[in-house]
Biopython code that builds the backbone (N, CA, C, O; Angstrom):
import numpy as np
from Bio.PDB.StructureBuilder import StructureBuilder

atoms = [
    (1, "MET", "N", (19.784, 14.606, 19.463)),
    (1, "MET", "CA", (20.414, 13.326, 18.828)),
    (1, "MET", "C", (21.918, 13.129, 18.824)),
    (1, "MET", "O", (22.560, 14.121, 18.481)),
    (2, "SER", "N", (22.524, 12.162, 19.103)),
    (2, "SER", "CA", (23.960, 12.109, 18.833)),
    (2, "SER", "C", (24.231, 11.739, 17.491)),
    (2, "SER", "O", (23.446, 11.117, 16.776)),
    (3, "GLU", "N", (25.429, 12.160, 17.146)),
    (3, "GLU", "CA", (26.012, 11.753, 15.587)),
    (3, "GLU", "C", (25.811, 10.142, 15.449)),
    (3, "GLU", "O", (25.253, 9.635, 14.476)),
    (4, "ARG", "N", (26.305, 9.445, 16.483)),
    (4, "ARG", "CA", (26.054, 8.011, 16.415)),
    (4, "ARG", "C", (24.659, 7.669, 16.154)),
    (4, "ARG", "O", (24.543, 6.757, 15.336)),
    (5, "GLU", "N", (23.565, 8.140, 16.616)),
    (5, "GLU", "CA", (22.274, 7.810, 16.496)),
    (5, "GLU", "C", (21.865, 8.177, 15.134)),
    (5, "GLU", "O", (21.058, 7.480, 14.517)),
    (6, "LYS", "N", (22.433, 9.338, 14.591)),
    (6, "LYS", "CA", (22.063, 9.875, 13.123)),
    (6, "LYS", "C", (22.764, 8.650, 12.260)),
    (6, "LYS", "O", (22.090, 8.039, 11.431)),
    (7, "ARG", "N", (23.860, 8.391, 12.450)),
    (7, "ARG", "CA", (24.667, 7.467, 11.625)),
    (7, "ARG", "C", (23.999, 6.080, 11.354)),
    (7, "ARG", "O", (23.793, 5.552, 10.262)),
    (8, "LEU", "N", (23.736, 5.660, 12.486)),
    (8, "LEU", "CA", (23.105, 4.250, 12.595)),
    (8, "LEU", "C", (21.493, 4.426, 11.884)),
    (8, "LEU", "O", (21.147, 3.608, 11.033)),
    (9, "ALA", "N", (20.764, 5.297, 12.209)),
    (9, "ALA", "CA", (19.406, 5.474, 11.595)),
    (9, "ALA", "C", (19.657, 5.685, 10.124)),
    (9, "ALA", "O", (18.820, 5.166, 9.386)),
    (10, "THR", "N", (20.522, 6.262, 9.625)),
    (10, "THR", "CA", (20.782, 6.518, 8.207)),
    (10, "THR", "C", (21.135, 5.229, 7.396)),
    (10, "THR", "O", (20.632, 4.821, 6.349)),
    (11, "ASN", "N", (22.220, 4.652, 8.227)),
    (11, "ASN", "CA", (22.484, 3.118, 7.481)),
    (11, "ASN", "C", (21.301, 2.166, 7.454)),
    (11, "ASN", "O", (21.081, 1.511, 6.435)),
    (12, "GLU", "N", (20.526, 2.059, 8.534)),
    (12, "GLU", "CA", (19.428, 1.270, 8.628)),
    (12, "GLU", "C", (18.518, 1.602, 7.658)),
    (12, "GLU", "O", (18.015, 0.653, 7.056)),
    (13, "ALA", "N", (18.108, 2.953, 7.290)),
    (13, "ALA", "CA", (17.114, 3.385, 6.590)),
    (13, "ALA", "C", (17.645, 3.087, 4.900)),
    (13, "ALA", "O", (16.848, 2.785, 4.012)),
    (14, "ILE", "N", (18.710, 3.197, 4.747)),
    (14, "ILE", "CA", (19.358, 2.814, 3.390)),
    (14, "ILE", "C", (19.182, 1.444, 2.983)),
    (14, "ILE", "O", (18.668, 1.138, 1.907)),
    (15, "VAL", "N", (19.638, 0.556, 3.896)),
    (15, "VAL", "CA", (19.411, -0.997, 3.804)),
    (15, "VAL", "C", (18.050, -1.404, 3.660)),
    (15, "VAL", "O", (17.662, -2.278, 2.884)),
    (16, "ARG", "N", (17.247, -0.648, 4.543)),
    (16, "ARG", "CA", (15.809, -1.147, 4.523)),
    (16, "ARG", "C", (15.144, -0.893, 3.141)),
    (16, "ARG", "O", (14.475, -1.731, 2.536)),
    (17, "GLU", "N", (15.432, 0.467, 2.688)),
    (17, "GLU", "CA", (15.002, 0.999, 1.404)),
    (17, "GLU", "C", (15.317, -0.156, 0.295)),
    (17, "GLU", "O", (14.436, -0.549, -0.470)),
    (18, "ALA", "N", (16.459, -0.591, 0.277)),
    (18, "ALA", "CA", (16.915, -1.604, -0.765)),
    (18, "ALA", "C", (16.136, -2.762, -0.622)),
    (18, "ALA", "O", (15.606, -3.290, -1.600)),
    (19, "ASN", "N", (16.010, -3.254, 0.665)),
    (19, "ASN", "CA", (15.186, -4.377, 0.844)),
    (19, "ASN", "C", (13.897, -4.375, 0.476)),
    (19, "ASN", "O", (13.389, -5.415, 0.058)),
    (20, "GLU", "N", (13.182, -3.218, 0.577)),
    (20, "GLU", "CA", (11.918, -3.058, 0.289)),
    (20, "GLU", "C", (11.726, -3.186, -1.408)),
    (20, "GLU", "O", (10.907, -3.898, -1.988)),
    (21, "ARG", "N", (12.629, -2.374, -1.951)),
    (21, "ARG", "CA", (12.404, -2.517, -3.475)),
    (21, "ARG", "C", (12.689, -3.946, -3.909)),
    (21, "ARG", "O", (12.005, -4.435, -4.809)),
    (22, "LEU", "N", (13.641, -4.636, -3.334)),
    (22, "LEU", "CA", (13.870, -6.088, -3.770)),
    (22, "LEU", "C", (12.566, -6.747, -3.459)),
    (22, "LEU", "O", (11.933, -7.260, -4.382)),
    (23, "GLU", "N", (12.116, -6.775, -2.244)),
    (23, "GLU", "CA", (10.865, -7.426, -1.763)),
    (23, "GLU", "C", (9.622, -7.258, -2.709)),
    (23, "GLU", "O", (8.852, -8.159, -3.040)),
    (24, "ALA", "N", (9.566, -5.921, -3.089)),
    (24, "ALA", "CA", (8.302, -5.765, -3.997)),
    (24, "ALA", "C", (8.539, -6.587, -5.385)),
    (24, "ALA", "O", (7.631, -7.260, -5.873)),
    (25, "ARG", "N", (9.705, -6.493, -5.927)),
    (25, "ARG", "CA", (9.975, -7.067, -7.061)),
    (25, "ARG", "C", (9.835, -8.664, -7.051)),
    (25, "ARG", "O", (9.346, -9.348, -7.949)),
    (26, "VAL", "N", (10.331, -9.070, -5.933)),
    (26, "VAL", "CA", (10.090, -10.724, -5.652)),
    (26, "VAL", "C", (8.648, -11.143, -5.512)),
    (26, "VAL", "O", (8.147, -12.111, -6.084)),
    (27, "GLU", "N", (8.039, -10.324, -4.701)),
    (27, "GLU", "CA", (6.491, -10.699, -4.687)),
    (27, "GLU", "C", (5.779, -10.544, -5.842)),
    (27, "GLU", "O", (4.905, -11.387, -6.046)),
    (28, "VAL", "N", (5.917, -9.764, -6.568)),
    (28, "VAL", "CA", (5.367, -9.683, -7.927)),
    (28, "VAL", "C", (5.821, -10.914, -8.946)),
    (28, "VAL", "O", (5.012, -11.527, -9.642)),
    (29, "ALA", "N", (7.130, -11.152, -8.921)),
    (29, "ALA", "CA", (7.339, -12.247, -9.768)),
    (29, "ALA", "C", (7.101, -13.603, -9.404)),
    (29, "ALA", "O", (6.754, -14.433, -10.245)),
    (30, "VAL", "N", (7.284, -13.904, -8.083)),
    (30, "VAL", "CA", (7.010, -15.377, -7.593)),
    (30, "VAL", "C", (6.070, -15.475, -6.524)),
    (30, "VAL", "O", (5.921, -16.615, -6.082)),
    (31, "GLY", "N", (5.342, -14.485, -5.953)),
    (31, "GLY", "CA", (4.495, -14.522, -4.800)),
    (31, "GLY", "C", (5.037, -14.119, -3.564)),
    (31, "GLY", "O", (6.171, -13.642, -3.547)),
    (32, "ASP", "N", (4.299, -14.261, -2.393)),
    (32, "ASP", "CA", (4.763, -13.882, -1.168)),
    (32, "ASP", "C", (5.242, -14.991, -0.206)),
    (32, "ASP", "O", (5.463, -14.725, 0.976)),
    (33, "HIS", "N", (5.415, -16.321, -0.744)),
    (33, "HIS", "CA", (5.831, -17.362, -0.005)),
    (33, "HIS", "C", (6.985, -18.114, -0.379)),
    (33, "HIS", "O", (7.222, -19.237, 0.068)),
    (34, "VAL", "N", (7.825, -17.404, -1.333)),
    (34, "VAL", "CA", (8.933, -17.941, -1.625)),
    (34, "VAL", "C", (10.086, -17.052, -1.098)),
    (34, "VAL", "O", (10.185, -15.832, -1.230)),
    (35, "PRO", "N", (10.964, -17.923, -0.458)),
    (35, "PRO", "CA", (12.065, -17.037, 0.384)),
    (35, "PRO", "C", (13.071, -16.277, -0.640)),
    (35, "PRO", "O", (13.251, -16.736, -1.768)),
    (36, "PHE", "N", (13.604, -15.302, -0.273)),
    (36, "PHE", "CA", (14.554, -14.583, -0.941)),
    (36, "PHE", "C", (15.580, -14.111, 0.117)),
    (36, "PHE", "O", (15.343, -14.313, 1.308)),
    (37, "ALA", "N", (16.756, -13.464, -0.295)),
    (37, "ALA", "CA", (17.725, -13.096, 0.561)),
    (37, "ALA", "C", (17.684, -11.552, 0.716)),
    (37, "ALA", "O", (17.823, -10.778, -0.232)),
    (38, "VAL", "N", (17.485, -11.195, 1.957)),
    (38, "VAL", "CA", (17.508, -9.581, 2.174)),
    (38, "VAL", "C", (18.716, -9.441, 3.037)),
    (38, "VAL", "O", (19.209, -10.357, 3.694)),
    (39, "LEU", "N", (19.172, -8.153, 2.974)),
    (39, "LEU", "CA", (20.328, -7.732, 3.620)),
    (39, "LEU", "C", (20.021, -7.604, 5.228)),
    (39, "LEU", "O", (18.896, -7.251, 5.581)),
    (40, "CYS", "N", (20.932, -7.865, 6.094)),
    (40, "CYS", "CA", (20.837, -7.540, 7.458)),
    (40, "CYS", "C", (20.562, -6.101, 7.614)),
    (40, "CYS", "O", (21.363, -5.332, 7.083)),
    (41, "GLU", "N", (19.601, -5.634, 8.230)),
    (41, "GLU", "CA", (19.241, -4.120, 8.425)),
    (41, "GLU", "C", (19.768, -3.590, 9.775)),
    (41, "GLU", "O", (19.179, -2.675, 10.351)),
    (42, "CYS", "N", (20.966, -4.211, 10.319)),
    (42, "CYS", "CA", (21.604, -3.799, 11.507)),
    (42, "CYS", "C", (22.269, -2.373, 11.059)),
    (42, "CYS", "O", (22.220, -1.876, 9.934)),
    (43, "ALA", "N", (22.878, -1.865, 12.176)),
    (43, "ALA", "CA", (23.318, -0.366, 12.081)),
    (43, "ALA", "C", (24.766, -0.492, 11.466)),
    (43, "ALA", "O", (25.356, 0.500, 11.039)),
    (44, "ASP", "N", (25.300, -1.738, 11.440)),
    (44, "ASP", "CA", (26.846, -1.768, 11.051)),
    (44, "ASP", "C", (26.869, -1.333, 9.314)),
    (44, "ASP", "O", (26.375, -2.039, 8.435)),
    (45, "PRO", "N", (27.454, -0.217, 9.121)),
    (45, "PRO", "CA", (27.724, -0.020, 7.619)),
    (45, "PRO", "C", (28.526, -1.141, 6.923)),
    (45, "PRO", "O", (28.499, -1.257, 5.698)),
    (46, "GLU", "N", (29.214, -1.936, 7.689)),
    (46, "GLU", "CA", (30.103, -2.816, 7.093)),
    (46, "GLU", "C", (29.479, -4.329, 6.712)),
    (46, "GLU", "O", (29.953, -5.155, 5.933)),
    (47, "CYS", "N", (28.429, -4.402, 7.410)),
    (47, "CYS", "CA", (27.462, -5.682, 7.437)),
    (47, "CYS", "C", (27.163, -5.887, 6.155)),
    (47, "CYS", "O", (26.695, -4.974, 5.476)),
    (48, "THR", "N", (27.414, -7.221, 5.614)),
    (48, "THR", "CA", (26.984, -7.834, 4.395)),
    (48, "THR", "C", (26.246, -9.037, 4.434)),
    (48, "THR", "O", (26.061, -9.637, 3.375)),
    (49, "GLU", "N", (25.755, -9.521, 5.590)),
    (49, "GLU", "CA", (25.163, -10.556, 5.859)),
    (49, "GLU", "C", (23.631, -10.794, 5.206)),
    (49, "GLU", "O", (22.868, -9.848, 5.011)),
    (50, "ARG", "N", (23.349, -11.941, 4.951)),
    (50, "ARG", "CA", (21.975, -12.095, 4.334)),
    (50, "ARG", "C", (20.990, -12.870, 5.095)),
    (50, "ARG", "O", (21.416, -13.774, 5.814)),
    (51, "ILE", "N", (19.782, -12.649, 5.038)),
    (51, "ILE", "CA", (18.766, -13.583, 5.682)),
    (51, "ILE", "C", (17.770, -13.889, 4.851)),
    (51, "ILE", "O", (17.407, -13.024, 4.054)),
    (52, "MET", "N", (17.145, -15.139, 4.865)),
    (52, "MET", "CA", (16.323, -15.717, 3.884)),
    (52, "MET", "C", (14.820, -15.393, 4.565)),
    (52, "MET", "O", (14.486, -15.838, 5.663)),
    (53, "LEU", "N", (14.112, -14.680, 3.862)),
    (53, "LEU", "CA", (12.718, -14.523, 4.249)),
    (53, "LEU", "C", (11.732, -14.562, 3.223)),
    (53, "LEU", "O", (12.113, -14.406, 2.063)),
    (54, "THR", "N", (10.425, -14.759, 3.485)),
    (54, "THR", "CA", (9.531, -14.829, 2.344)),
    (54, "THR", "C", (8.937, -13.369, 2.477)),
    (54, "THR", "O", (9.019, -12.812, 3.572)),
    (55, "SER", "N", (8.365, -12.752, 1.447)),
    (55, "SER", "CA", (7.763, -11.482, 1.386)),
    (55, "SER", "C", (6.733, -11.320, 2.288)),
    (55, "SER", "O", (6.562, -10.182, 2.726)),
    (56, "ALA", "N", (5.912, -12.328, 2.713)),
    (56, "ALA", "CA", (4.925, -12.358, 3.841)),
    (56, "ALA", "C", (5.685, -12.092, 5.219)),
    (56, "ALA", "O", (5.222, -11.288, 6.029)),
    (57, "GLU", "N", (6.812, -12.760, 5.447)),
    (57, "GLU", "CA", (7.493, -12.530, 6.706)),
    (57, "GLU", "C", (8.177, -11.060, 6.661)),
    (57, "GLU", "O", (8.270, -10.443, 7.722)),
    (58, "TYR", "N", (8.587, -10.568, 5.633)),
    (58, "TYR", "CA", (9.195, -9.323, 5.517)),
    (58, "TYR", "C", (8.158, -8.188, 5.840)),
    (58, "TYR", "O", (8.343, -7.301, 6.673)),
    (59, "GLU", "N", (7.104, -8.337, 5.104)),
    (59, "GLU", "CA", (5.909, -7.351, 5.153)),
    (59, "GLU", "C", (5.444, -7.493, 6.693)),
    (59, "GLU", "O", (5.445, -6.420, 7.296)),
    (60, "ALA", "N", (5.121, -8.417, 7.300)),
    (60, "ALA", "CA", (4.749, -8.586, 8.733)),
    (60, "ALA", "C", (5.593, -7.831, 9.609)),
    (60, "ALA", "O", (5.154, -6.949, 10.347)),
    (61, "ILE", "N", (7.088, -8.243, 9.523)),
    (61, "ILE", "CA", (7.943, -7.344, 10.363)),
    (61, "ILE", "C", (7.830, -5.882, 10.163)),
    (61, "ILE", "O", (7.683, -5.143, 11.137)),
    (62, "HIS", "N", (7.891, -5.421, 8.949)),
    (62, "HIS", "CA", (7.897, -3.944, 8.571)),
    (62, "HIS", "C", (6.469, -3.384, 8.600)),
    (62, "HIS", "O", (6.231, -2.276, 8.118)),
    (63, "ALA", "N", (5.551, -4.119, 9.143)),
    (63, "ALA", "CA", (4.198, -3.332, 9.293)),
    (63, "ALA", "C", (4.334, -2.360, 10.368)),
    (63, "ALA", "O", (3.654, -1.334, 10.360)),
    (64, "ASP", "N", (5.332, -2.668, 11.472)),
    (64, "ASP", "CA", (5.744, -1.672, 12.322)),
    (64, "ASP", "C", (6.847, -1.122, 11.960)),
    (64, "ASP", "O", (7.862, -1.819, 11.950)),
    (65, "PRO", "N", (6.913, 0.429, 11.530)),
    (65, "PRO", "CA", (7.977, 0.977, 11.042)),
    (65, "PRO", "C", (9.272, 1.118, 12.000)),
    (65, "PRO", "O", (10.360, 1.549, 11.620)),
    (66, "THR", "N", (8.965, 0.679, 13.313)),
    (66, "THR", "CA", (10.205, 0.807, 14.108)),
    (66, "THR", "C", (10.845, -0.539, 14.183)),
    (66, "THR", "O", (11.833, -0.665, 14.907)),
    (67, "GLN", "N", (10.368, -1.599, 13.486)),
    (67, "GLN", "CA", (11.093, -2.811, 13.403)),
    (67, "GLN", "C", (12.052, -3.078, 12.101)),
    (67, "GLN", "O", (11.805, -2.693, 10.958)),
    (68, "LEU", "N", (13.076, -3.743, 12.479)),
    (68, "LEU", "CA", (14.067, -4.135, 11.464)),
    (68, "LEU", "C", (14.239, -5.563, 11.636)),
    (68, "LEU", "O", (13.937, -6.128, 12.687)),
    (69, "VAL", "N", (14.774, -6.229, 10.505)),
    (69, "VAL", "CA", (15.265, -7.610, 10.607)),
    (69, "VAL", "C", (16.711, -7.696, 10.473)),
    (69, "VAL", "O", (17.359, -7.150, 9.580)),
    (70, "VAL", "N", (17.228, -8.488, 11.511)),
    (70, "VAL", "CA", (18.854, -8.592, 11.569)),
    (70, "VAL", "C", (19.165, -10.005, 11.818)),
    (70, "VAL", "O", (18.328, -10.824, 12.198)),
    (71, "VAL", "N", (20.374, -10.253, 11.594)),
    (71, "VAL", "CA", (21.202, -11.484, 11.886)),
    (71, "VAL", "C", (20.966, -11.437, 13.382)),
    (71, "VAL", "O", (20.966, -10.395, 14.037)),
    (72, "ASP", "N", (20.765, -12.648, 13.866)),
    (72, "ASP", "CA", (20.800, -12.877, 15.487)),
    (72, "ASP", "C", (22.154, -12.263, 15.941)),
    (72, "ASP", "O", (23.187, -12.686, 15.422)),
    (73, "GLY", "N", (22.191, -11.488, 16.691)),
    (73, "GLY", "CA", (23.304, -10.977, 17.473)),
    (73, "GLY", "C", (23.812, -9.636, 17.056)),
    (73, "GLY", "O", (24.795, -9.163, 17.626)),
    (74, "HIS", "N", (23.131, -8.920, 15.981)),
    (74, "HIS", "CA", (23.421, -7.822, 15.417)),
    (74, "HIS", "C", (22.537, -6.726, 16.071)),
    (74, "HIS", "O", (21.781, -6.018, 15.407)),
    (75, "VAL", "N", (22.667, -6.643, 17.289)),
    (75, "VAL", "CA", (21.693, -5.699, 18.051)),
    (75, "VAL", "C", (22.331, -4.562, 18.769)),
    (75, "VAL", "O", (23.362, -4.739, 19.417)),
    (76, "ALA", "N", (21.735, -3.371, 18.672)),
    (76, "ALA", "CA", (22.394, -2.264, 19.482)),
    (76, "ALA", "C", (21.453, -2.115, 20.728)),
    (76, "ALA", "O", (20.462, -1.386, 20.767)),
    (77, "ALA", "N", (21.914, -2.914, 21.739)),
    (77, "ALA", "CA", (20.998, -3.046, 22.954)),
    (77, "ALA", "C", (20.545, -1.637, 23.680)),
    (77, "ALA", "O", (19.525, -1.508, 24.358)),
    (78, "ASP", "N", (21.393, -0.733, 23.435)),
    (78, "ASP", "CA", (21.120, 0.617, 24.038)),
    (78, "ASP", "C", (19.858, 1.389, 23.426)),
    (78, "ASP", "O", (19.299, 2.303, 24.032)),
    (79, "VAL", "N", (19.503, 0.971, 22.279)),
    (79, "VAL", "CA", (18.350, 1.455, 21.468)),
    (79, "VAL", "C", (17.180, 0.575, 20.860)),
    (79, "VAL", "O", (16.192, 0.989, 20.253)),
    (80, "GLU", "N", (17.537, -0.809, 21.180)),
    (80, "GLU", "CA", (16.726, -1.660, 20.569)),
    (80, "GLU", "C", (16.353, -2.791, 21.450)),
    (80, "GLU", "O", (17.178, -3.302, 22.207)),
    (81, "ASP", "N", (14.928, -3.255, 21.351)),
    (81, "ASP", "CA", (14.577, -4.471, 22.083)),
    (81, "ASP", "C", (14.606, -5.739, 20.960)),
    (81, "ASP", "O", (14.299, -5.510, 19.790)),
    (82, "VAL", "N", (14.911, -6.790, 21.307)),
    (82, "VAL", "CA", (15.096, -7.826, 20.377)),
    (82, "VAL", "C", (14.130, -8.966, 20.569)),
    (82, "VAL", "O", (13.860, -9.369, 21.701)),
    (83, "SER", "N", (13.544, -9.554, 19.358)),
    (83, "SER", "CA", (12.782, -10.846, 19.502)),
    (83, "SER", "C", (13.470, -11.838, 18.539)),
    (83, "SER", "O", (13.651, -11.598, 17.345)),
    (84, "HIS", "N", (13.829, -12.950, 19.156)),
    (84, "HIS", "CA", (14.638, -13.973, 18.370)),
    (84, "HIS", "C", (13.516, -14.807, 17.611)),
    (84, "HIS", "O", (12.471, -15.120, 18.180)),
    (85, "ARG", "N", (13.783, -15.134, 16.343)),
    (85, "ARG", "CA", (12.789, -15.819, 15.497)),
    (85, "ARG", "C", (13.351, -16.908, 15.009)),
    (85, "ARG", "O", (12.872, -17.434, 14.004)),
    (86, "GLY", "N", (14.404, -17.401, 15.606)),
    (86, "GLY", "CA", (15.066, -18.791, 14.973)),
    (86, "GLY", "C", (16.279, -18.387, 14.118)),
    (86, "GLY", "O", (17.421, -18.186, 14.530)),
    (87, "ARG", "N", (15.789, -18.295, 12.735)),
    (87, "ARG", "CA", (16.873, -18.037, 11.606)),
    (87, "ARG", "C", (17.231, -16.552, 11.709)),
    (87, "ARG", "O", (18.321, -16.256, 11.218)),
    (88, "PHE", "N", (16.591, -15.672, 12.198)),
    (88, "PHE", "CA", (16.978, -14.201, 12.242)),
    (88, "PHE", "C", (16.338, -13.744, 13.573)),
    (88, "PHE", "O", (15.701, -14.527, 14.277)),
    (89, "ALA", "N", (16.548, -12.351, 13.912)),
    (89, "ALA", "CA", (16.006, -11.555, 14.891)),
    (89, "ALA", "C", (15.333, -10.368, 14.390)),
    (89, "ALA", "O", (15.682, -9.833, 13.338)),
    (90, "VAL", "N", (14.375, -9.941, 15.112)),
    (90, "VAL", "CA", (13.640, -8.664, 14.816)),
    (90, "VAL", "C", (14.085, -7.690, 16.073)),
    (90, "VAL", "O", (14.119, -8.072, 17.243)),
    (91, "VAL", "N", (14.405, -6.419, 15.638)),
    (91, "VAL", "CA", (14.666, -5.487, 16.575)),
    (91, "VAL", "C", (13.711, -4.434, 16.323)),
    (91, "VAL", "O", (13.313, -4.093, 15.210)),
    (92, "LYS", "N", (13.302, -3.841, 17.665)),
    (92, "LYS", "CA", (12.305, -2.689, 17.668)),
    (92, "LYS", "C", (13.000, -1.569, 18.366)),
    (92, "LYS", "O", (13.428, -1.698, 19.513)),
    (93, "LYS", "N", (13.107, -0.505, 17.696)),
    (93, "LYS", "CA", (13.691, 0.828, 18.021)),
    (93, "LYS", "C", (12.771, 1.311, 19.303)),
    (93, "LYS", "O", (11.574, 1.038, 19.386)),
    (94, "ARG", "N", (13.376, 1.941, 20.124)),
    (94, "ARG", "CA", (12.649, 2.564, 21.183)),
    (94, "ARG", "C", (13.115, 3.917, 21.406)),
    (94, "ARG", "O", (14.215, 4.198, 20.929)),
    (95, "GLY", "N", (12.460, 4.830, 22.061)),
    (95, "GLY", "CA", (12.772, 6.171, 22.429)),
    (95, "GLY", "C", (13.083, 7.085, 21.034)),
    (95, "GLY", "O", (12.420, 6.957, 20.004)),
    (96, "ARG", "N", (13.902, 7.770, 21.148)),
    (96, "ARG", "CA", (14.323, 8.707, 20.044)),
    (96, "ARG", "C", (14.662, 7.829, 18.831)),
    (96, "ARG", "O", (14.322, 8.301, 17.746)),
    (97, "ALA", "N", (15.293, 6.597, 18.826)),
    (97, "ALA", "CA", (15.539, 5.789, 17.840)),
    (97, "ALA", "C", (14.377, 5.320, 17.046)),
    (97, "ALA", "O", (14.467, 5.174, 15.827)),
    (98, "GLY", "N", (13.300, 5.082, 17.701)),
    (98, "GLY", "CA", (11.911, 4.655, 17.141)),
    (98, "GLY", "C", (11.509, 5.813, 16.474)),
    (98, "GLY", "O", (11.151, 5.680, 15.304)),
    (99, "GLU", "N", (11.496, 6.901, 16.971)),
    (99, "GLU", "CA", (11.018, 8.093, 16.313)),
    (99, "GLU", "C", (11.647, 8.223, 15.084)),
    (99, "GLU", "O", (10.889, 8.427, 14.136)),
    (100, "ILE", "N", (12.901, 8.155, 14.838)),
    (100, "ILE", "CA", (13.792, 8.284, 13.645)),
    (100, "ILE", "C", (13.377, 7.264, 12.739)),
    (100, "ILE", "O", (13.159, 7.575, 11.568)),
    (101, "ALA", "N", (13.245, 6.136, 13.111)),
    (101, "ALA", "CA", (12.842, 4.902, 12.240)),
    (101, "ALA", "C", (11.456, 5.149, 11.553)),
    (101, "ALA", "O", (11.262, 4.842, 10.377)),
    (102, "GLU", "N", (10.624, 5.648, 12.253)),
    (102, "GLU", "CA", (9.213, 6.001, 11.828)),
    (102, "GLU", "C", (9.480, 7.282, 10.780)),
    (102, "GLU", "O", (8.993, 7.306, 9.650)),
    (103, "ALA", "N", (10.115, 8.078, 11.192)),
    (103, "ALA", "CA", (10.295, 9.240, 10.138)),
    (103, "ALA", "C", (10.910, 8.991, 8.945)),
    (103, "ALA", "O", (10.525, 9.540, 7.913)),
    (104, "LEU", "N", (11.958, 8.109, 8.977)),
    (104, "LEU", "CA", (12.710, 7.440, 7.674)),
    (104, "LEU", "C", (11.858, 6.558, 6.981)),
    (104, "LEU", "O", (12.222, 6.233, 5.851)),
    (105, "ASP", "N", (10.668, 6.044, 7.472)),
    (105, "ASP", "CA", (10.051, 4.935, 6.853)),
    (105, "ASP", "C", (9.261, 5.290, 5.662)),
    (105, "ASP", "O", (8.672, 4.414, 5.029)),
]
sb = StructureBuilder()
sb.init_structure("model")
sb.init_model(0)
sb.init_chain("A")
sb.init_seg("    ")
for serial, (resi, resn, name, xyz) in enumerate(atoms, 1):
    if name == "N":
        sb.init_residue(resn, " ", resi, " ")
    sb.init_atom(name, np.array(xyz, "f"), 0.0, 1.0, " ", f" {name:<3s}", serial, name[0])
structure = sb.get_structure()
């Protein structure tokens, strides 16, 4: 695995963990259908963009540990497949990147 892959996977895992903690608190406080802002889970360590999701949407995306929610256009095409969902995109890691995402989940 390259240093780039390690760096990207680590950044994504850190952001995803923060989003998961926030999502759990929001769901307990207001339920799973109230939108809240999550951080874009792209690999860019400088990215601070937010995406509005419900807890139900967030959990559905992350039911597959190889998937992350990102701002449309924040895709690493060499290691991700993308599904556009209107106000956000879902990327699915493939190959070694997918294995790393599963291990870090």
